[in-house]
Each structure stands twice: as structure tokens, then as C-alpha cells.
Residue, then its C-alpha position, 0 to 999 in steps of 0.5 A: m167544472a171548468i178547464k183551467k190554463e196557467f203558466c207552467f214555466e219558461l224554457a232556456d230559449g224563452t219559450k213559455l209553456y202553459r198547463t191546461f187541466s180540469d178544476e175538478g180533477k177530471q181528465i181532459i180531451q184535446n178536441e182537435t185530436g181526440v187524445i185524452f190527458d190528465d193535464a196538457v202542456d202546450v207552448e204559448g199561442a197553441t190553438f188547441t182546445y180542451s173539454e172535460v171527460e167524466t174519468k177522474v185523474i188517478q192521483n196515486q197507485e193506491e187509487a189505481n189498485a182500488n179500482 
């Protein structure tokens, strides 16, 4: 279980965006704010850090309805 960070895309102005996510499909919490995400997208150089939480990311509406 690990937090992964990967290049996502580059905006027209050259700003690079990076996606942060759990490699086990869990939600992540932004340590500095306490906000929980399925995945997060930050600009290059952002100093946010993330940790996994126990909640799994819901992949589709059928999974949501099953719970």
C-alpha cells in the first residue's frame, strides 16, 4: 500500500499537473487540510502530502448501491 504520484497533463500556459492516488484503490487524505479525495490533482511543486484512509474508492454506481 502506497501513495503514488504521476504526471497527469500540461495546461496551455505550461503548468504541469500531477495526480496523487492510492495504489490499492483507497481514498486519500490531504494531511495539511484533512480533506479526503478519491484522487487529487495538484500543480507541479505543490507541497501537499497525502495518506491513505481505509475507505475504498467507489468505482461505479452499482458498487455505491450495493453498500
